[in-house]
N, C-alpha and C positions, 0 to 999 in steps of 0.2 A: 765599840759603838754601834753596830748592826749587826745582827745574824739573822738569817732565815734559810730554810731548809730548802733545796732545791725542788724537794718534793711539795712544798707548800702550792696551794693550787694559783695563786698569782703568778709565781715565779716560774712555776711548770708552763704555765700557758705562754708566759713571753717567752721562754726558753723555746716551746714548740712553734709559736707563730715567727720569731724572728730569725730562726734558722730553718723556716720551713720544714719541718719535720725531720731534719738530717742527722739530729742528734740521737742517737739509739735511747729508747726510753729507760733502759739499765745503767746508762752509761754514769748517770748523777747520782744514783738511787744512794741513800745514806750521806750523800754529800752536803756539807752546808757552806752558803756563800754568807761571808763575814768579812765587813769592814773595821778595820782597826785602825787608833791614830799612835804614832809614835810620841812617847812622852816629853821627849825633850824638844821636838822641833814640829809637832803638830801635824808632820805628813802623813796623808791618808793612801792604807794600801790592802789590797785583799789577801788574807791568810785564811785558810790554805789557797794554794792556788794548784793549775793543772801540773802534773809532771812533764816530763820532756814527750814521752809518748802522747798524752792527752793532748798538748800543745800542738804536735804533729797533725793528730787528727782534726783538733780546730782548725787550723790555717790550711789544712790541704785537702779535708773532706766536709765537715761542719759546714764550711762556710762557702756560700755558692760562688765559685771563681768565675762561673760564666755571668751570673747577674754583677757580681763586681766588676767584672770587663765591661758590661754592657753601660753602666752606669759612667764609667771613666769615658768611655768613647762618646756618649751622649753629652757629657760635660764638657768635652775637648777644647770648645771655642771658648768656654768663660773660664777654665783652666790654662788658655795659653796667656791670657790678658792677666790673669792673677801671678803666673809664672813669672812673667815679663818684669812686672812691679818689684817682686822678690829677688830677680836677677838683679835689676838696675841698682837695689839697695844693697845687694852683696856686692857688685861692682865696683860700689863707692868706697867700701872698707877695704878694698883690697886695691892697692895703687898698682898700674901697670896696664896694660891691655889684657883682655880676659884671656886670648890664646896663649899666653904665658902662666896662667893661673889653672893648677891642677885640683879638680873637685871630686869630692866622693859623694854619691849619696847613700846615706846607710839606711836601708829599708827602702827600697826602690819601687816597690809594688809593681805595676806593670811598665814603667820607665818613661812617663810622660815628661817627668820633671828634667830626666836626664835629657831627653831631646828637645828640651825647651833650653836646656843651659849649653847643649852643642850648638844647637842653631844661635845663640848667643854669642857664640865663640870660644866658650870655654872649653878646656880639657876636660871630659868628664869619664868616670866610672861607678857604675851602680853594685851596691850590695845588696842579696836578698837571699833570703831562706826558701821560700817558695820555688819549687822546682818549675812550676808551669810559668811563673810568672818570668822567672829569668830567661824562660826559653821564648817568650813573648817579647821579652824587651830584646833579645839577642836579634830577633828577627827584623827588628826596627833597626838594627844598625847600632845597639849600645853596647859600650866597651862595659859587659860584666863579668864581676871577679866571683869566684866562688867561695876566696878564702881572704882575710885582710893580709897583708903583706907583713912582713916583719916590722917590729917599732922601728922609726926611723922620720925622717922629713918626707912623707911622699905626697901631701897633699896640704893647700894652701888654705884650703876651705871643706868643710863638712856640711853638708845639709840632712837634718833628720826630720820629717814632718809626719806626726802622727805615728810616732815608733815607739817614745821611751814610756809611754804609758802601758804598753802591751811586755815591757819588760821584766823578768823575774828578778835580774839583777842589774839596774838602772846605773847605779853609783861604778861598777867594775866596768860595764860597757862603755860609758863613757870616758873613764879612764885608758881605756883601751884604745879607744877611737883618739884622745888626745896624741897618745904616744906614737899615734902614724901623722901628727900635725906640725906642719911648719911652727918654728918659735914667732908669735906674732900671727899666727893664721887664725882664719874667722871660723867659728863652728855657730850654726843657725839652728835653733831648736823650735819645733812647734807642737804644743801638745793641747789635749782639751784644758779648757779653763775650769779649775776646780771652784772657784768664790763661789761660797754658800752653800756647798755640799755639805759639808760636816755640820751645819746649822740644821741645813734639811735632814739629813740622818738622824740628828739627836730629837729632832722635834717632830717628824712624821715616819722614820724609818725607810726602807727602800722603797722606791717607785721606779716603774721604767722611765721616766722621764729624766733621770738623774744619768744623763749619758759618760759624765766624767767617771763614774763608779760602773761601767756596762759590764754585768757578771760575765766571767767567764776572759772577757778578754780585756779592757780597762781595768787593770789590776794594780797600777799606779795613779793616784788621784792629784796631781799638782796645781798649787796656786803660783802668783809670781813670786812669792817669797822662797817658796819651797825649790823652787826651779833654780832660782838663782844661787840658792844653797847647794844645790846637786853641782851647779855649773863649777862653784869656786873648790867644791873638793877634789875637780879634775883640775884645777890651777887655770880656770877661766875665770875673766871679769866681763861685766856686762858693757857692753857699747852700744851707741844709737847709732843710725845711719842717717846723713841728712835728710831733711823734710823733702817728701815727695807729694807736692800738692797738684790735685788736678782742677787747674781754672775753670774748666766747663761746669764742673761741681765743686766749689771751695768747701763749701759745708761739710759734704760727706767724707770728702779725702782730709779735712781737717779733725774731724769727729775719729777718722780711722789712725790719725798719726796721735791723736792724744790718748787713746786707747794703746796703742803699740808702745808708745814711752811710759805708761802708767798703770796700765791695768791688766794687758792681758798676757797669756801665755806664748807668745810668739816672739822670741827672743834673740836678738845677737850676742856674739860672746868672742872675746879675743884670748888667744894663750898668751899668758906671762911670760914677756921674753926671759 
């Protein structure tokens, strides 16, 4: 569908500017950014992708961790309000008091959502590959797990925001998570919205504005339909939380509700009994 060398001037300039020169000039020499589509389901993904060593370099060294943390800290107030809405929706799908519900944030980053969930009353743990992000979250008092527990009903809810677009094996990962989820448990997935990306790639090729297929990082491009299919392969069915309207800004909240229920890629799923 799309192929462009990492040495092509536009791409090389994007990598250099986006990663602030942290990617060594020779690291991607001879490599090609390629987006392909599954013939059966039209799912878009990058092929090839970085190997395990390359992924470690990307997330621990090429991405500026200090800058990432500053952005999170600067947005803390806005994020707290957003997280509160997400947690209210999650709680509405999980009968009983939050204190009786065990949550896992998979790919917790710096741990801010975990902290919000803890303050909401949930029992919450976070899983994260980045060592410096794990250390930061522990300093905030978050229960950080270094590896997933063995299969079993360890959690009533699993949250993964902006994670599955980065994973080389999204189906296997989701299946592994569901093997740790209680029957009837909730999975809340949030990924970049890939609507229109396939058409843009076919008509105009790659451009830096196509964030859902970000070179190196966003290796899976989900639409609502492909995300639902991924979830079904792990034994999940989509569910909608009760409407969450803000009467101080009814039109804006109604637009959000309609997008959440019919358009975007922020979806709740329940494990089949």
